[in-house]
MARDO-88239 format. One line per 8 residues: their letters; for each residue x, y, z of C-alpha. Coordinates in steps of 0.5 Angstrom, whole numbers, padded with zeros to 4 digits. Example, Ala and Ser with C-alpha at 12.3 -4.5 7.8 and 13.67 -1.06 7.14 Angstrom:
AS> 0025:-0009:0016 ~ 0027:-0002:0014
//
This chain:
XXXXXXXX> 0074:-0012:0144 ~ 0079:-0018:0144 ~ 0085:-0014:0146 ~ 0080:-0010:0150 ~ 0079:-0016:0154 ~ 0085:-0019:0154 ~ 0088:-0011:0157 ~ 0082:-0013:0162
XXXXXXXX> 0084:-0019:0164 ~ 0092:-0018:0165 ~ 0090:-0013:0170 ~ 0085:-0018:0174 ~ 0091:-0022:0175 ~ 0095:-0016:0178 ~ 0089:-0013:0182 ~ 0088:-0021:0184
XXXXXXXX> 0095:-0021:0188 ~ 0094:-0014:0192 ~ 0087:-0015:0194 ~ 0085:-0022:0194 ~ 0092:-0026:0195 ~ 0095:-0019:0200 ~ 0101:-0020:0196 ~ 0103:-0012:0196
XXXXXXXX> 0110:-0012:0198 ~ 0113:-0010:0192 ~ 0109:-0004:0191 ~ 0115:-0001:0197 ~ 0122:0002:0193 ~ 0126:0000:0198 ~ 0124:-0007:0199 ~ 0127:-0013:0198
XXXXXXXX> 0128:-0016:0192 ~ 0130:-0008:0190 ~ 0129:-0010:0182 ~ 0123:-0016:0182 ~ 0119:-0010:0185 ~ 0121:-0005:0180 ~ 0118:-0010:0175 ~ 0113:-0011:0178
XXXXXXXX> 0111:-0004:0179 ~ 0113:-0003:0171 ~ 0108:-0008:0168 ~ 0103:-0006:0174 ~ 0103:0001:0170 ~ 0105:-0001:0163 ~ 0098:-0006:0164 ~ 0094:0001:0166
XXXXXXXX> 0097:0004:0160 ~ 0096:-0001:0156 ~ 0088:0000:0156 ~ 0088:0007:0157 ~ 0090:0005:0149 ~ 0085:0001:0147 ~ 0080:0006:0152 ~ 0083:0011:0147
XXXXXXXX> 0083:0007:0141 ~ 0077:0006:0142 ~ 0073:0013:0143 ~ 0078:0015:0136 ~ 0073:0010:0133 ~ 0068:0011:0136 ~ 0068:0019:0134 ~ 0068:0017:0125
XXXXXXXX> 0061:0012:0128 ~ 0055:0014:0126 ~ 0051:0015:0133 ~ 0047:0009:0136 ~ 0051:0004:0131 ~ 0057:0003:0137 ~ 0056:-0004:0142 ~ 0060:0001:0147
XXXXXXXX> 0054:0002:0150 ~ 0050:0001:0158 ~ 0054:-0003:0163 ~ 0061:-0003:0159 ~ 0061:0005:0158 ~ 0059:0006:0165 ~ 0066:0001:0167 ~ 0071:0005:0162
XXXXXXXX> 0068:0012:0165 ~ 0068:0009:0173 ~ 0076:0007:0170 ~ 0077:0013:0169 ~ 0074:0017:0174 ~ 0078:0012:0179 ~ 0085:0015:0175 ~ 0082:0022:0175
XXXXXXXX> 0077:0025:0180 ~ 0079:0027:0188 ~ 0072:0029:0190 ~ 0072:0024:0196 ~ 0079:0026:0198 ~ 0076:0034:0198 ~ 0070:0031:0201 ~ 0075:0027:0207
XXXXXXXX> 0080:0033:0208 ~ 0074:0038:0209 ~ 0071:0033:0215 ~ 0077:0031:0217 ~ 0079:0039:0218 ~ 0072:0042:0222 ~ 0072:0036:0226 ~ 0080:0038:0228
XXXXXXXX> 0077:0044:0229 ~ 0070:0042:0232 ~ 0066:0046:0227 ~ 0060:0042:0226 ~ 0058:0041:0219 ~ 0053:0034:0220 ~ 0047:0039:0218 ~ 0050:0042:0211
XXXXXXXX> 0047:0037:0206 ~ 0052:0032:0201 ~ 0051:0037:0196 ~ 0053:0043:0200 ~ 0059:0039:0204 ~ 0061:0038:0196 ~ 0061:0045:0194 ~ 0064:0048:0200
XXXXXXXX> 0069:0043:0200 ~ 0071:0044:0193 ~ 0071:0052:0195 ~ 0077:0049:0201 ~ 0081:0046:0196 ~ 0080:0052:0191 ~ 0083:0057:0198 ~ 0087:0051:0200
XXXXXXXX> 0092:0051:0194 ~ 0091:0059:0194 ~ 0094:0059:0202 ~ 0099:0054:0201 ~ 0101:0054:0194 ~ 0102:0049:0189 ~ 0109:0046:0191 ~ 0103:0042:0196
XXXXXXXX> 0102:0038:0189 ~ 0109:0034:0189 ~ 0109:0034:0196 ~ 0103:0033:0201 ~ 0108:0033:0207 ~ 0109:0041:0204 ~ 0106:0045:0210 ~ 0108:0039:0215
XXXXXXXX> 0116:0043:0214 ~ 0113:0050:0214 ~ 0115:0054:0220 ~ 0111:0055:0225 ~ 0110:0062:0224 ~ 0108:0059:0217 ~ 0104:0053:0219 ~ 0100:0058:0224
XXXXXXXX> 0099:0063:0217 ~ 0095:0058:0213 ~ 0091:0055:0219 ~ 0089:0062:0222 ~ 0086:0063:0214 ~ 0083:0057:0213 ~ 0080:0057:0220 ~ 0077:0064:0218
XXXXXXXX> 0075:0063:0211 ~ 0070:0057:0213 ~ 0068:0060:0219 ~ 0066:0066:0214 ~ 0063:0061:0209 ~ 0059:0057:0214 ~ 0057:0064:0218 ~ 0060:0062:0225
XXXXXXXX> 0063:0065:0229 ~ 0071:0064:0229 ~ 0076:0061:0232 ~ 0080:0064:0237 ~ 0088:0065:0235 ~ 0090:0061:0242 ~ 0085:0055:0239 ~ 0087:0056:0232
XXXXXXXX> 0095:0056:0235 ~ 0093:0050:0239 ~ 0091:0046:0233 ~ 0095:0047:0228 ~ 0098:0040:0228 ~ 0092:0036:0228 ~ 0089:0041:0222 ~ 0095:0040:0217
XXXXXXXX> 0096:0034:0218 ~ 0088:0032:0217 ~ 0090:0036:0210 ~ 0096:0032:0207 ~ 0094:0027:0203 ~ 0097:0023:0199 ~ 0093:0022:0192 ~ 0095:0021:0184
XXXXXXXX> 0091:0024:0181 ~ 0092:0022:0172 ~ 0087:0027:0169 ~ 0082:0024:0163 ~ 0087:0029:0159 ~ 0092:0026:0161 ~ 0089:0019:0160 ~ 0088:0020:0153
XXXXXXXX> 0095:0023:0152 ~ 0097:0017:0155 ~ 0093:0013:0152 ~ 0095:0016:0145 ~ 0103:0015:0147 ~ 0101:0008:0148 ~ 0098:0008:0141 ~ 0102:0005:0134
XXXXXXXX> 0098:0005:0127 ~ 0098:-0001:0124 ~ 0099:-0002:0117 ~ 0095:-0007:0114 ~ 0092:-0011:0119 ~ 0085:-0011:0121 ~ 0086:-0006:0127 ~ 0088:0001:0125
XXXXXXXX> 0092:0002:0132 ~ 0097:-0003:0137 ~ 0101:-0002:0143 ~ 0107:-0001:0144 ~ 0112:-0006:0147 ~ 0115:-0006:0153 ~ 0122:-0005:0152 ~ 0118:0002:0149
XXXXXXXX> 0114:0003:0155 ~ 0119:0004:0159 ~ 0123:0010:0155 ~ 0116:0013:0155 ~ 0117:0013:0163 ~ 0123:0017:0163 ~ 0121:0023:0158 ~ 0118:0028:0162
XXXXXXXX> 0111:0030:0161 ~ 0107:0032:0167 ~ 0103:0026:0165 ~ 0108:0021:0164 ~ 0111:0023:0171 ~ 0106:0023:0175 ~ 0104:0017:0171 ~ 0111:0014:0173
XXXXXXXX> 0110:0014:0180 ~ 0103:0014:0182 ~ 0103:0007:0185 ~ 0110:0008:0188 ~ 0111:0006:0196 ~ 0103:0005:0197 ~ 0103:0001:0205 ~ 0098:-0004:0205
XXXXXXXX> 0100:-0007:0211 ~ 0100:0000:0214 ~ 0093:0003:0215 ~ 0096:0010:0212 ~ 0089:0015:0212 ~ 0093:0021:0209 ~ 0096:0016:0203 ~ 0088:0015:0200
XXXXXXXX> 0093:0012:0193 ~ 0090:0005:0197 ~ 0083:0007:0196 ~ 0084:0009:0188 ~ 0087:0003:0187 ~ 0081:-0001:0190 ~ 0076:0003:0186 ~ 0080:0001:0179
XXXXXXXX> 0080:-0005:0181 ~ 0072:-0005:0181 ~ 0072:0000:0175 ~ 0077:-0007:0172 ~ 0072:-0012:0175 ~ 0066:-0009:0172 ~ 0069:-0008:0165 ~ 0070:-0015:0164
XXXXXXXX> 0063:-0017:0167 ~ 0060:-0013:0163 ~ 0064:-0017:0156 ~ 0061:-0023:0158 ~ 0054:-0021:0159 ~ 0055:-0018:0150 ~ 0056:-0023:0145 ~ 0063:-0023:0145
XXXXXXXX> 0062:-0027:0152 ~ 0067:-0032:0149 ~ 0073:-0028:0149 ~ 0072:-0028:0157 ~ 0077:-0033:0160 ~ 0072:-0036:0166 ~ 0078:-0036:0171 ~ 0079:-0028:0170
XXXXXXXX> 0072:-0027:0171 ~ 0070:-0031:0177 ~ 0077:-0027:0181 ~ 0074:-0021:0177 ~ 0067:-0023:0181 ~ 0071:-0024:0187 ~ 0074:-0017:0186 ~ 0067:-0014:0186
XXXXXXXX> 0067:-0016:0193 ~ 0074:-0016:0196 ~ 0076:-0008:0193 ~ 0071:-0006:0197 ~ 0074:-0006:0203 ~ 0079:-0001:0200 ~ 0073:0004:0196 ~ 0071:0007:0203
//
């Protein structure tokens, strides 16, 4: 519990800079001083990866325990789950993409239930990548750079897919052509998902077996972490650039990483708050807990 608490607290102070003190210029790669800002981004990744490492260590140890003997239940388990979900899940993005695209084409989906919308959003996501290709994962603006004919082809395919699924009248070719740009802009979201298996892989890479200690593991040092960031595995590649150039000064509806960071901050604050309610509450720094409570409110402003 002690290293988990310490890991949460270090992230709490970094998220305080972002969401309470509004000190976020270091997220931008072209802002001076460049070397200092790069260090801030890398150190933030190190703090997130450290927490992933301890969560991975917890799960490895829990696998060797009898059921019902773990303290990692209730609010703390839910907070850890929210932390993992904030990094891994994008259903909110899928739903937003559906709603924005339908709005661009004046397709009314208000009568659909949330479950129906979510199901349609997933289907649209599959069709979206089928039509546009896998390059979208690396470049969210890929569609905007296509030729006019290819843009129209993609929009026509998606429009026919949606009207077919909703069983409504097909959109006219002229209308689709007229709305090509707005439709594609509604689809181009930038996100940085670190899937759960990727989180485990990062956690494994952060852990080193510790011989002759009360703990089985320790976290790699910062220097070794910078070497790890230079590896080419897909999970490290995605993680390495996950917070680069998130612009807090300008609201960019296409970049949902700001909301992802807000969800992450809220989850870490919830984790620290949950620890403070356990028998290990003495491990929690009172100043950090106060900031965590502020973040539980402030980060909500960035999670919508």
